[in-house]
C-alpha positions as CSV (number, residue, x, y, z in Angstrom):
1,M,-11.9,-2.1,14.2
2,E,-8.9,-4.5,14.2
3,L,-5.3,-3.4,14.0
4,S,-2.3,-5.7,13.6
5,Y,1.4,-5.5,13.0
6,T,3.1,-8.0,10.8
7,G,6.8,-8.8,10.3
8,T,7.7,-11.1,7.4
9,I,11.2,-12.3,6.5
10,V,11.5,-12.4,2.6
11,K,13.7,-14.9,0.9
12,T,15.6,-13.2,-2.1
13,H,18.8,-13.4,-4.1
14,G,20.2,-10.4,-2.2
15,T,22.1,-7.5,-3.7
16,K,24.3,-9.7,-6.0
17,G,21.6,-10.5,-8.5
18,K,20.1,-13.8,-9.6
19,D,23.5,-15.6,-9.3
20,A,23.5,-15.2,-5.5
21,P,21.9,-18.0,-3.5
22,L,18.4,-17.6,-2.1
23,K,18.6,-16.4,1.5
24,Y,16.6,-14.4,3.9
25,Y,18.1,-10.9,3.0
26,N,15.0,-8.8,3.4
27,E,12.1,-8.2,5.7
28,D,8.8,-6.4,5.4
29,R,7.1,-4.9,8.5
30,H,3.7,-3.4,8.1
31,I,0.4,-2.4,9.7
32,N,-3.0,-3.9,8.8
33,V,-6.4,-2.4,9.5
34,K,-9.9,-4.1,9.3
35,F,-13.4,-2.8,9.9
36,I,-16.5,-5.0,10.3
37,P,-19.5,-2.8,9.3
38,L,-21.9,-5.8,9.4
39,Y,-21.7,-8.5,12.0
40,E,-22.9,-12.1,11.2
41,G,-26.5,-12.7,11.9
42,R,-28.8,-15.7,11.7
43,W,-29.6,-15.1,8.1
44,W,-26.8,-12.9,6.7
45,P,-23.0,-13.1,6.6
46,A,-20.5,-10.8,8.3
47,I,-18.9,-8.2,6.0
48,S,-15.3,-7.1,6.6
49,I,-13.4,-4.4,4.8
50,G,-9.6,-4.2,5.2
51,W,-6.3,-2.8,4.1
52,D,-3.1,-4.8,4.6
53,D,0.4,-3.2,4.5
54,V,-0.9,0.3,5.0
55,G,2.0,2.5,3.9
56,N,2.6,4.8,1.0
57,F,-1.0,5.0,-0.2
58,K,-0.4,3.4,-3.6
59,S,-3.8,1.9,-3.4
60,L,-5.5,5.2,-3.0
61,K,-3.2,6.9,-5.6
62,I,-2.4,9.7,-3.1
63,S,1.4,9.6,-3.1
64,K,4.0,8.3,-5.5
65,S,6.9,9.9,-3.7
66,L,7.1,7.7,-0.6
67,T,9.6,4.8,-0.8
68,A,8.0,2.0,1.2
69,N,8.2,-1.5,-0.2
70,N,4.6,-2.5,0.4
71,F,5.2,-6.1,-0.6
72,F,1.8,-7.2,0.7
73,E,-0.4,-4.1,0.2
74,C,-3.9,-5.2,-0.4
75,L,-7.4,-3.8,-0.2
76,Y,-10.2,-6.3,0.4
77,V,-13.8,-7.0,1.2
78,V,-14.9,-10.4,2.6
79,G,-18.2,-12.1,3.4
80,T,-18.2,-14.8,6.1
81,K,-20.9,-17.2,7.3
82,H,-20.7,-20.0,9.9
83,F,-23.0,-23.0,10.3
84,D,-23.4,-25.4,13.3
85,I,-23.5,-29.0,12.2
86,K,-24.0,-31.3,15.2
87,G,-21.6,-29.3,17.3
88,Y,-19.0,-28.8,14.6
89,E,-18.6,-25.3,13.2
90,L,-18.3,-25.0,9.5
91,G,-17.3,-21.6,8.2
92,A,-17.3,-20.3,4.6
93,H,-15.9,-17.1,3.2
94,L,-15.8,-15.3,-0.1
95,A,-13.4,-12.4,-0.8
96,Y,-12.5,-9.9,-3.4
97,R,-8.9,-8.5,-3.2
98,H,-7.1,-5.8,-5.0
99,Y,-3.3,-5.8,-4.9
100,P,-1.9,-2.5,-6.4
101,A,1.6,-4.0,-7.0
102,D,2.0,-5.9,-10.3
103,A,4.3,-8.4,-8.5
104,N,1.1,-9.6,-6.7
105,K,-1.3,-9.3,-9.6
106,Q,-2.0,-13.1,-9.7
107,F,-3.8,-12.7,-6.4
108,R,-6.2,-10.0,-7.6
109,G,-9.8,-11.0,-7.7
110,V,-11.9,-13.6,-6.0
111,G,-10.8,-16.1,-3.4
112,G,-12.6,-18.2,-0.8
113,G,-12.3,-20.9,1.7
114,L,-13.7,-23.2,4.3
115,T,-12.9,-23.7,8.0
116,L,-13.9,-26.5,10.4
117,R,-13.8,-26.3,14.2
118,P,-14.3,-29.7,15.8
119,A,-16.8,-30.2,18.5
120,F,-14.3,-31.9,20.8
121,Y,-11.8,-28.9,20.9
122,R,-13.2,-25.5,19.9
123,P,-9.8,-23.6,19.9
124,L,-8.6,-25.9,17.0
125,R,-9.4,-24.9,13.4
126,F,-8.7,-26.6,10.1
127,I,-8.5,-24.4,7.0
128,A,-8.7,-25.0,3.2
129,E,-8.7,-22.0,0.8
130,W,-8.3,-20.9,-2.8
131,D,-6.3,-17.7,-2.9
132,G,-6.9,-17.0,-6.5
133,W,-3.8,-18.7,-7.6
134,G,-3.6,-22.0,-5.7
135,V,-4.9,-24.1,-2.8
136,N,-3.7,-23.6,0.8
137,A,-4.4,-26.0,3.7
138,G,-3.6,-25.4,7.3
139,V,-4.4,-25.6,11.0
140,D,-4.4,-23.1,13.8
141,V,-5.1,-23.2,17.5
142,T,-5.4,-20.6,20.3
143,L,-3.7,-21.8,23.5
144,W,-4.2,-20.3,26.9
145,R,-6.7,-17.8,25.5
146,H,-4.0,-15.6,23.9
147,L,-1.3,-17.5,22.1
148,F,-2.2,-18.1,18.5
149,V,-0.2,-20.8,16.6
150,Q,-0.7,-21.5,12.9
151,A,0.9,-23.9,10.3
152,A,0.0,-24.2,6.7
153,L,1.0,-25.7,3.4
154,V,1.0,-23.0,0.7
155,H,0.0,-24.1,-2.8
156,G,1.0,-27.7,-1.8
157,R,4.7,-27.0,-1.8
158,G,5.7,-24.2,0.7
159,F,5.4,-24.5,4.5
160,S,4.4,-21.4,6.6
161,A,4.1,-21.0,10.3
162,S,3.3,-18.2,12.6
163,L,2.9,-17.2,16.2
164,G,0.8,-14.4,17.5
165,Y,-0.5,-12.9,20.7
166,H,-4.2,-12.0,20.8
167,Y,-5.6,-9.6,23.3
168,T,-9.0,-8.0,23.2
169,I,-9.5,-4.5,24.7
170,H,-13.0,-4.4,26.2
171,F,-14.8,-1.0,26.1
C-alpha cells in the first residue's frame, strides 16, 4: 500500500468572478492511496489500483452531504511493464481512470505513457504520456535516495514542477 499527501495551489479568478485577474487564490490538499495486488514478473505487468483525492466519497456514491472540493478525485487501475534494452530501462503503462467530477470529464477513460531510464544514471527518468486529452513530457530524478524532483510540460503549454520526500518503511 502506498499513501501520499498532496497540496496543489490552484490558479482561479477569485471571488470577484471572471473579471478578476487569474491568481493563486485557492488550494487543494488531499490524500491518495494505491494498492499493488500484482507485482511485475518476467512475463506479466504490475497492476495498481488507486484512489486520488480521497475525501467525500463521491466516487463511491456514499455521501452527498460533505463539502470537500475534491478537485482531483480519481479512481484508477494501471498496468505497467518494464524492459531492459542494453542497460536502458524502457517502461510502458496503460491506465483507465474515472473522474466523478464533470469538471474533469475530459480525463476519463484510457491513458498511457512511456518512461526511459538511461544506463549511465539510473535515478534519472524521462517521461512521455497521453493523459486522455493531450501529451505531457517531463523528467524526474531522485537525489540522495530521498529527494524527488520533477519538471514537466503539460499539453505542450503549461509548466509544472514538484518536490517530494520519499521514505520507505521496511517491515
